[in-house]
C-alpha positions in Angstrom: 80.2 65.9 89.3 77.2 68.1 88.6 75.0 65.6 90.6 77.2 66.0 93.7 77.0 69.9 93.3 73.2 69.8 93.2 72.9 67.8 96.4 75.3 70.1 98.3 78.3 67.7 98.9 80.9 69.6 100.8 84.3 68.5 99.4 87.8 69.8 100.1 88.8 72.3 97.3 92.1 74.3 96.7 91.1 77.9 95.7 92.8 78.9 92.5 94.8 82.1 92.4 94.2 84.0 89.1 97.0 85.3 87.0 95.6 88.8 87.3 96.0 88.8 91.1 99.6 87.6 90.9 100.5 90.2 88.3 98.9 93.0 90.4 100.9 91.9 93.5 104.2 92.1 91.6 103.4 95.6 90.5 102.9 96.7 94.1 106.3 95.3 95.1 108.0 97.1 92.3 106.3 100.4 93.1 107.2 100.2 96.8 110.8 99.2 96.2 113.5 101.9 96.0 116.8 101.8 94.3 119.8 104.0 95.1 121.2 105.7 92.0 124.0 108.2 91.5 123.1 111.8 91.1 124.1 113.4 87.8 126.0 116.7 88.0 126.9 118.7 84.8 130.2 120.6 84.6 130.6 123.0 81.6 133.9 124.6 80.9 136.0 125.0 77.7 139.2 124.5 79.7 139.9 120.7 80.3 142.2 121.6 83.3 139.3 123.4 85.0 137.0 120.3 84.4 139.7 118.1 86.0 139.9 120.5 89.0 136.1 120.3 89.5 136.2 116.5 89.2 138.9 116.4 91.9 136.8 118.6 94.3 133.4 116.9 93.6 134.6 113.3 93.3 132.2 111.0 95.2 130.7 107.5 94.9 127.3 109.2 95.0 127.8 111.5 92.1 128.0 110.9 88.3 130.1 113.8 87.0 129.4 114.7 83.4 131.8 117.1 81.6 131.0 119.4 78.6 133.5 121.7 76.9 131.0 124.1 75.3 127.4 125.4 75.6 126.2 123.3 72.7 127.7 120.1 74.3 126.0 121.0 77.6 122.6 121.3 75.8 123.1 117.9 74.2 123.8 116.4 77.6 120.6 117.9 79.0 118.6 116.2 76.2 120.0 112.8 77.3 120.1 112.9 81.1 118.5 114.5 84.1 120.8 116.6 86.3 120.6 117.8 89.9 122.8 120.9 89.5 124.8 122.6 86.7 128.2 124.2 87.1 128.6 126.7 84.2 131.6 128.7 83.1 130.7 132.3 81.9 133.5 132.9 79.3 133.3 130.2 76.6 133.7 130.4 72.8 130.5 130.1 70.8 127.6 130.0 73.3 128.8 131.8 76.4 127.5 130.9 79.9 124.7 133.6 79.9 123.4 132.4 76.5 123.6 128.8 77.5 121.7 129.4 80.8 119.0 131.3 79.0 118.4 128.4 76.6 118.3 126.0 79.6 115.7 128.1 81.3 113.6 128.3 78.1 113.1 124.5 78.1 110.2 123.3 80.2 112.0 120.1 81.4 115.2 121.8 82.4 114.1 125.3 83.6 114.1 124.2 87.3 117.7 122.8 87.4 119.9 125.0 89.7 122.7 126.8 87.7 125.9 128.0 89.4 128.1 130.3 87.4 131.9 130.0 87.8 134.2 132.7 86.4 137.6 134.2 86.8 137.2 137.1 84.4 134.9 139.8 85.8 133.5 140.4 89.3 131.5 143.5 88.3 128.1 143.8 89.8 126.7 144.2 86.2 127.9 140.7 85.2 126.7 139.3 88.5 123.2 140.8 88.0 123.1 139.5 84.4 123.9 136.0 85.7 121.1 136.1 88.2 118.8 137.6 85.5 119.2 134.5 83.2 118.4 132.1 86.1 121.6 131.6 88.1 121.2 130.3 91.6 124.8 131.3 92.7 127.8 133.1 91.3 131.3 131.8 92.3 134.6 133.6 91.4 137.9 131.8 90.8 139.9 130.9 92.7 137.2 129.3 94.7 137.3 127.4 98.0 136.9 123.7 97.2 135.2 122.9 100.5 132.7 125.7 100.1 131.8 124.6 96.5 131.5 121.0 97.7 129.1 122.0 100.5 127.0 124.0 98.1 126.7 121.1 95.7 125.8 118.8 98.6 122.9 121.1 99.5 121.6 121.3 96.0 121.9 117.5 95.6 120.0 117.0 98.9 117.2 119.3 97.7 117.1 117.3 94.4 116.9 114.0 96.2 114.0 115.2 98.5 112.1 116.3 95.4 112.6 112.9 93.8 111.4 111.2 97.0 108.2 113.3 97.1 107.5 112.4 93.4 108.1 108.7 94.3 105.7 108.9 97.3 102.9 110.4 95.2 103.3 107.6 92.5 103.3 105.0 95.3 100.0 106.3 96.7 98.3 106.2 93.3 99.6 102.7 92.7 98.3 101.6 96.1 94.8 102.9 95.3 94.9 101.2 91.9 96.0 97.9 93.6 93.1 98.1 96.0 90.6 98.5 93.1 92.3 95.6 91.3 92.0 93.4 94.4 88.2 94.0 94.6 87.9 93.2 90.9 89.9 90.0 91.4 87.8 88.9 94.3 84.7 89.3 92.2 86.3 87.3 89.5 87.2 84.6 92.0 83.7 84.4 93.3 82.3 84.0 89.8 84.8 81.3 88.9 84.7 79.3 92.2 82.2 76.7 91.1 84.0 76.0 87.9 87.4 75.9 89.6 86.0 73.4 92.2 85.0 70.9 89.6 88.2 71.4 87.6 90.5 70.9 90.6 88.7 67.7 91.6 88.5 66.2 88.2 92.0 67.2 86.8 94.4 67.5 89.6 93.4 64.7 91.9 95.4 61.5 91.2 93.2 59.3 93.4 89.9 58.0 92.2 86.8 59.3 94.0 83.6 57.3 93.8 80.2 58.3 95.3 77.6 55.6 95.9 74.3 55.2 97.8 73.2 52.9 100.5 72.5 50.1 98.1 76.1 50.2 96.7 75.1 51.8 93.3 77.7 54.2 91.9 76.4 57.7 91.6 79.5 59.5 90.2 83.2 59.1 89.6 86.0 61.5 88.7 88.2 61.5 85.6 91.0 59.6 87.4 88.9 56.4 87.0 89.9 56.2 83.4 93.6 56.2 84.2 93.4 53.9 87.2 90.7 51.4 86.1 90.3 51.9 82.3 86.6 52.7 82.5 84.8 55.8 81.1 83.0 57.5 83.9 79.6 57.0 82.2 80.2 53.2 82.1 80.1 52.9 85.9 77.2 55.1 86.9 74.5 52.8 88.3 76.8 49.8 88.6 77.6 48.1 91.9 80.7 49.5 93.6 81.8 45.9 94.4 82.7 45.4 90.7 85.8 47.6 91.3 87.3 45.3 93.9 88.7 41.8 93.7 88.9 41.6 97.5 88.9 43.7 100.6 90.9 42.7 103.6 89.2 42.9 107.0 90.7 43.2 110.5 90.5 39.4 110.9 92.6 38.8 107.8 89.7 37.5 105.6 89.2 39.1 102.2 86.2 39.1 99.9 84.4 41.6 97.6 81.2 40.9 99.6 83.0 42.0 102.7 83.1 45.5 101.4 79.6 46.5 102.7 80.1 44.9 106.1 83.3 47.0 106.7 81.7 50.3 105.8 80.2 51.1 109.2 83.2 49.9 111.2 85.9 51.4 109.0 84.4 54.9 108.2 87.3 57.4 108.1 89.9 54.6 108.3 92.3 53.4 105.6 91.5 49.8 104.3 93.8 47.7 102.2 92.2 46.2 99.1 92.9 44.7 95.7 91.2 46.6 92.9 90.1 45.1 89.6 90.6 46.9 86.3 88.3 46.7 83.2 90.8 44.4 81.6 90.5 42.1 84.7 94.1 42.9 85.8 94.3 43.8 89.5 96.5 46.0 91.7 96.8 46.9 95.4 95.0 49.9 96.7 94.2 51.8 99.9 90.6 52.9 100.2 89.0 55.4 102.6 85.2 55.9 103.0 83.3 58.9 104.2 79.6 59.3 104.9 77.1 62.2 104.5 73.4 62.6 104.1 71.5 64.5 101.4 67.8 65.1 102.0 67.7 62.2 104.5 69.5 59.7 102.2 72.9 58.4 103.1 75.6 59.1 100.5 79.1 57.5 100.7 82.3 58.9 99.2 85.1 56.4 98.6 88.7 57.5 97.8 90.8 54.8 96.0 94.6 55.2 95.9 96.9 53.0 93.8 99.7 51.8 96.1 101.5 49.6 93.6 104.7 51.7 93.9 104.5 51.7 97.7 104.2 47.9 97.8 107.1 47.6 95.4 109.1 50.0 97.6 108.2 47.9 100.7 109.5 44.8 98.9 112.6 46.7 97.9 113.1 47.9 101.5 112.7 44.4 102.7 115.4 43.2 100.4 117.5 46.2 101.3 117.1 45.3 105.0 118.3 41.8 104.4 121.2 43.2 102.4 121.9 45.7 105.2 122.1 42.9 107.7 124.7 41.2 105.5 126.5 44.5 105.1 126.6 45.1 108.9 128.3 41.7 109.3 130.8 42.5 106.6 131.3 46.0 108.0 131.9 44.7 111.5 134.7 42.5 110.2 136.1 45.5 108.3 136.0 47.6 111.4 137.9 45.0 113.4 140.6 45.0 110.6 140.5 48.8 110.5 141.0 48.9 114.3 144.1 46.8 114.0 145.4 49.1 111.2 144.5 52.1 113.4 146.6 50.8 116.3 149.5 50.4 113.9 148.9 54.0 112.5 148.8 55.4 116.1 152.2 54.0 116.8 153.5 55.4 113.5 152.1 58.8 114.4 153.7 58.6 117.8 157.0 58.1 116.1 156.3 61.0 113.7 155.3 63.2 116.7 158.6 62.3 118.5 160.5 63.1 115.3 158.6 66.5 114.9 159.4 67.3 118.6 163.1 66.6 118.0 163.0 68.6 114.7 161.3 71.5 116.4 163.9 71.4 119.2 166.6 71.4 116.6 165.2 74.4 114.7 164.7 76.2 118.0 168.3 75.8 118.8 169.3 77.0 115.3 167.1 80.1 115.9 168.5 80.7 119.4 172.2 80.3 118.6 172.2 81.8 115.1 175.0 84.4 115.0 172.8 86.8 113.0 170.2 88.9 114.8 166.8 87.1 114.1 163.4 88.4 115.1 159.8 87.3 114.3 157.5 90.3 113.9 153.7 90.4 113.4 152.7 91.7 110.0 149.5 93.1 111.4 150.5 95.3 114.3 154.4 95.2 113.9 155.0 93.8 117.3 157.9 91.4 118.3 156.7 87.8 118.6 160.1 86.4 119.3 163.8 87.3 119.2 167.0 85.2 119.4 169.9 85.5 121.8 172.1 87.4 119.3 169.5 90.1 119.1 169.4 90.5 122.9 173.2 90.5 123.2 173.9 93.0 120.4 171.0 95.4 120.9 171.2 95.4 124.7 167.4 94.9 125.2 166.1 92.1 127.4 163.5 89.6 126.1 160.7 91.1 128.2 161.4 94.6 126.9 160.8 93.4 123.3 158.2 90.7 123.6 154.8 91.9 122.2 156.2 95.4 122.0 155.9 97.4 118.7 159.1 97.7 116.7 160.5 101.2 116.5 161.3 101.5 112.8 163.1 104.8 113.4 165.9 102.7 114.9 166.5 101.1 111.5 167.4 103.4 108.6 169.2 103.1 105.3 173.0 103.5 104.8 172.8 107.3 104.2 170.7 107.7 107.3 168.0 109.7 105.6 165.1 107.2 105.3 163.7 104.6 107.7 163.0 101.1 106.4 159.5 99.8 105.4 158.7 96.2 106.5 156.0 95.8 103.8 158.6 95.2 101.1 161.1 92.3 101.4 164.8 93.0 101.4 167.9 91.0 100.4 171.2 91.9 102.1 170.2 95.6 102.3 172.9 97.8 103.9 171.3 99.6 106.9 172.3 101.2 110.2 170.5 100.5 113.4 170.5 101.9 116.9 171.0 99.8 120.1 169.4 100.4 123.5 172.4 102.5 124.6 172.3 104.7 121.5 175.2 103.0 119.6 174.8 103.1 115.8 175.9 99.9 114.2 175.9 98.6 110.6 174.2 95.5 109.2 172.9 93.6 106.2 169.1 93.3 106.5 167.0 90.5 104.9 163.3 90.1 105.4 160.7 87.6 104.3 156.9 87.4 104.9 156.0 83.9 106.2 152.8 82.3 107.4 153.2 81.3 111.1 149.7 80.1 112.3 147.5 81.7 113.0 148.8 85.0 111.4 151.3 86.2 108.8 154.7 87.3 110.2 157.9 89.0 109.0 161.2 87.1 109.4 163.7 89.8 110.2 167.3 88.7 109.8 170.1 91.2 110.5 173.8 90.3 110.0 175.9 92.7 111.9 179.1 93.8 110.2 180.1 96.8 112.2 183.6 95.5 112.9 184.1 94.8 109.2 183.0 98.4 108.4 185.6 99.7 110.9 188.2 97.5 109.4 187.3 98.6 105.9 187.5 102.2 107.0 191.0 101.6 108.4 192.1 99.8 105.3 190.6 102.6 103.1 192.6 105.1 105.2 195.8 103.2 104.7 195.0 102.8 101.0 194.5 106.6 100.7 197.8 107.2 102.5 199.4 104.8 100.0 197.6 106.5 97.1 198.7 109.9 98.4 202.3 108.7 98.4 201.9 107.6 94.8 200.1 110.7 93.8 202.7 112.9 95.5 205.3 111.7 93.0 203.0 112.6 90.1 202.1 116.0 91.6 205.8 116.7 92.2 206.5 115.9 88.5 203.7 117.9 87.2 204.3 121.0 89.4 208.1 120.9 89.1 208.0 121.7 85.4 206.2 125.1 85.7 208.1 125.8 89.0 211.4 125.2 87.2 210.4 127.6 84.5 209.4 130.3 87.0 212.6 129.7 89.1 214.8 130.1 86.0 213.3 133.3 84.9 213.4 134.7 88.4 217.2 134.0 88.6 217.6 135.8 85.2 215.5 138.7 86.6 217.7 139.0 89.7 220.8 139.5 87.6 219.1 141.6 84.9 218.5 145.1 86.2 216.5 146.1 83.2 213.6 143.8 84.2 211.9 140.9 82.4 210.1 141.3 79.1 206.3 141.1 79.1 206.4 137.8 77.2 208.5 136.2 79.9 206.2 137.5 82.7 203.1 136.2 80.8 204.8 132.8 80.5 205.6 132.7 84.2 202.0 133.6 85.1 200.7 130.9 82.7 203.0 128.3 84.4 201.9 129.4 87.8 198.2 129.2 86.7 198.9 125.6 85.4 200.4 124.6 88.8 197.4 126.1 90.6 195.0 124.2 88.3 196.7 120.9 89.0 196.4 121.5 92.8 192.7 122.5 92.4 191.9 119.4 90.5 193.9 117.3 92.9 191.7 118.6 95.8 188.6 117.6 93.9 189.6 114.0 94.3 189.2 114.2 98.1 186.7 111.5 99.2 185.8 113.5 102.4 184.8 116.5 100.3 181.4 117.8 101.5 178.7 117.8 98.7 175.9 120.3 98.7 173.2 117.8 97.5 169.7 118.9 96.6 166.7 117.1 95.0 166.9 118.2 91.3 166.2 117.0 87.8 169.2 115.9 85.8 167.6 117.1 82.5 167.4 120.7 83.9 171.2 120.7 84.8 172.1 119.3 81.3 169.9 121.9 79.5 171.5 124.8 81.4 175.0 123.4 80.5 174.2 122.6 76.9 174.9 126.1 75.4 178.5 125.9 76.7 178.9 122.3 75.3 177.4 123.3 72.0 179.8 126.3 71.7 182.8 124.2 72.4 181.6 121.6 69.8 181.1 124.3 67.1 184.5 125.8 67.8 186.1 122.5 66.8 183.7 121.9 63.9 181.8 119.1 65.7 178.2 118.6 66.7 176.5 118.0 70.0 172.9 116.8 70.4 170.5 116.1 73.3 168.2 113.0 73.6 166.5 113.7 77.0 163.7 111.6 78.3 161.5 111.9 81.4 163.4 111.0 84.6 162.6 111.1 88.3 164.3 113.7 90.5 167.5 112.7 92.3 169.7 114.1 95.1 172.8 115.6 93.5 175.4 118.4 93.9 174.8 120.5 90.8 178.4 121.9 90.6 180.0 118.4 90.8 177.6 117.0 88.2 178.3 119.9 85.9 182.1 119.2 86.3 181.5 115.4 85.7 179.5 116.1 82.5 182.0 118.7 81.2 185.0 116.4 81.8 183.5 113.5 79.9 182.1 115.7 77.1 185.4 117.5 76.5 187.2 114.1 76.4 184.6 112.9 73.8 185.0 116.0 71.7 188.8 115.7 71.8 188.6 112.0 70.6 186.6 112.9 67.4 187.6 114.4 64.1 185.8 117.3 62.4 182.1 116.5 61.6 181.8 114.0 64.5 178.6 113.9 66.7 178.4 113.7 70.4 175.1 112.6 72.0 174.0 113.3 75.5 171.1 111.0 76.5 169.0 110.5 79.7 166.4 107.9 80.6 164.9 106.0 83.6 165.4 102.3 84.1 164.0 100.4 87.1 163.7 103.6 89.1 167.3 104.5 88.4 168.4 107.5 86.2 170.8 106.8 83.4 173.1 109.4 81.8 174.8 108.3 78.6 177.5 110.4 76.8 178.3 108.8 73.4 181.0 110.0 71.0 182.1 108.9 67.5 185.8 108.7 68.1 188.3 105.9 67.4 187.5 104.1 70.7 189.7 103.2 73.6 192.3 100.4 73.6 192.2 97.7 76.2 195.6 98.9 77.7 194.3 102.4 78.2 190.9 101.2 79.4 192.4 99.4 82.3 194.2 102.6 83.5 191.2 105.0 83.0 190.4 106.9 86.2 194.0 106.5 87.6 195.2 110.0 88.8 197.8 111.6 86.5 197.3 109.0 83.8 196.6 110.8 80.5 197.0 110.4 76.7 196.9 114.1 76.0 200.1 116.1 75.5 199.1 118.9 77.9 196.6 116.9 80.1 197.0 116.6 83.8 195.4 113.1 84.1 192.9 114.2 86.8 189.7 114.7 84.7 188.3 111.2 84.8 189.8 110.6 88.2 187.6 113.5 89.4 184.6 112.0 87.5 185.0 108.7 89.4 185.4 110.6 92.7 182.1 112.6 92.0 180.3 109.4 91.1 181.4 107.7 94.3 180.1 110.6 96.4 176.8 110.3 94.6 176.7 106.5 94.9 176.6 106.2 91.1 178.3 103.7 88.8 180.3 104.5 85.7 180.3 101.9 82.8 182.3 102.3 79.6 181.5 100.6 76.3 184.0 101.2 73.5 184.7 100.1 69.9 185.7 101.3 66.5 182.5 103.3 66.2 183.2 105.3 69.4 182.8 105.2 73.2 179.8 105.4 75.5 180.1 106.5 79.1 177.0 105.4 81.2 176.5 106.9 84.7 173.7 105.2 86.7 172.3 107.3 89.6 170.3 105.3 92.1 167.0 106.7 93.3 167.1 108.7 96.6 
């Protein structure tokens, strides 16, 4: 190789790239790249609720909010992180805000951080001046305007980010200058290593054998690949005839001979020639050779590149065999295609039958949709527009198909049974009782069922409404007749209950008419007591009215019970019994406070009456599946099955002086509040559970 270098042979060389240059290029990329990071903001306040309020105001994906509950904690945070701005409370135990700010300003690394004082204690100018004297940028008094505070923080963060950008630009410039110097040093290194790299690339990386020889055919030099390809050491071949490396060389006329090598040089310069090379162990292998010519000091020099093509020849043989196999495969495949074509014809006929069946099936389901007695609509889930409606929908609502198609559904026309809330199509329903409005303003009742289905190419809502307006009217009429029947039955009970005090009063009045001296005080008191009893029976009877107007408000059941509990506890203590509360968190519900108080008192008094001295009555509330449960449990003797069947029937009572209207009123109140009453009883006592549905 050195010989070639001395005579100025110009060979193709790949320039090496040093590791130093690659490493320097990577550093430049890293320095020029920018990463977006959250800006740290420190909030210092000893009151957690104030910290939560600041977090709510300043919450942003661009901020990292750090909280500290004391001056010492704030100083520790400043040792660990870098902050764009500090919100500092003035009044804190231990280190107050002024002392903390003074320590922050005393530290070189943190003295430039903006500090905003926040206080609700003093607005005196003396305190404000003191705040500015210890390094405050601003002084904000509570209660503060959230938007104003947010805008101030944004400005300070913007200033901080610009400052960081300037620092980054300065570092980038210094890095660029350093890169330029490194590039010049690397270029110098490359120039010094070029000669060595040239020889190394040729000798180590080239798979082909390169042989240089003179005009007489004597080998001048060979590369290291000669050892792998031919088995010779390079020194063994220098000065030997190049013809010793070839068994034969094939010419254009098809003849081949090692002596033909020299005759082909002039005619085949630059061209690829097929040959058979001969190894040191006298084995041979196919090669491609290519010869180039140059002149050094007037003497011709030839460069011969020898490439082992054994693998290529094997591949060509394999390809030839594969071609023959491919011809056989084409014949077989042609036969298979003919058979597949016959099967395809059969499949086409089968698919035609399936298509006909699908058409009939689609027509069948279309008729089911059209003639379904329920109101059925298909609504787009995305924009809530009608995609299709059936005939029942058009007939009942009064709208034509063109008035509804691709028009947005008016959800205000569909509302729950109480008429207070409109429905939400995002949640599926099953037989939900609702009211809906027709085109002519008529309010009708129905059972709504919805389901989200996928009708290509978009998800839709299947809206099925079963109209039962006529049934509601019939039920109302039957309810009216039932009430008339019940009134007749109750009238007999009322007559019996009121006749007794009236008989007493009537008798004493007849005595008073014949007795001129007047009635004694005891008799007058007895008459008044009997009249009061009759009035009480009438009042409780009126409380049973189903059409009674309730003054409902959104309230918490626990609040009503806690206000009523002193009265219950006094009644329990009077009879040497105990009443306890077991109240849990419950959502607010819509109730009439007076009616709920009466319901609770009626059940509680019945429970106290059922227990002996020392018994305990428990009032418990809890939430279950968004419903509010009220439980009143006593430790009485329980209720027999015969009495349990008649509980709630007006004028049925087991008490000697009872009217039999207490529990009947409780059931009436529960019905007006759409609540359910369940009773569990046994030897250990009875439990009344009232379930209030969410509003």
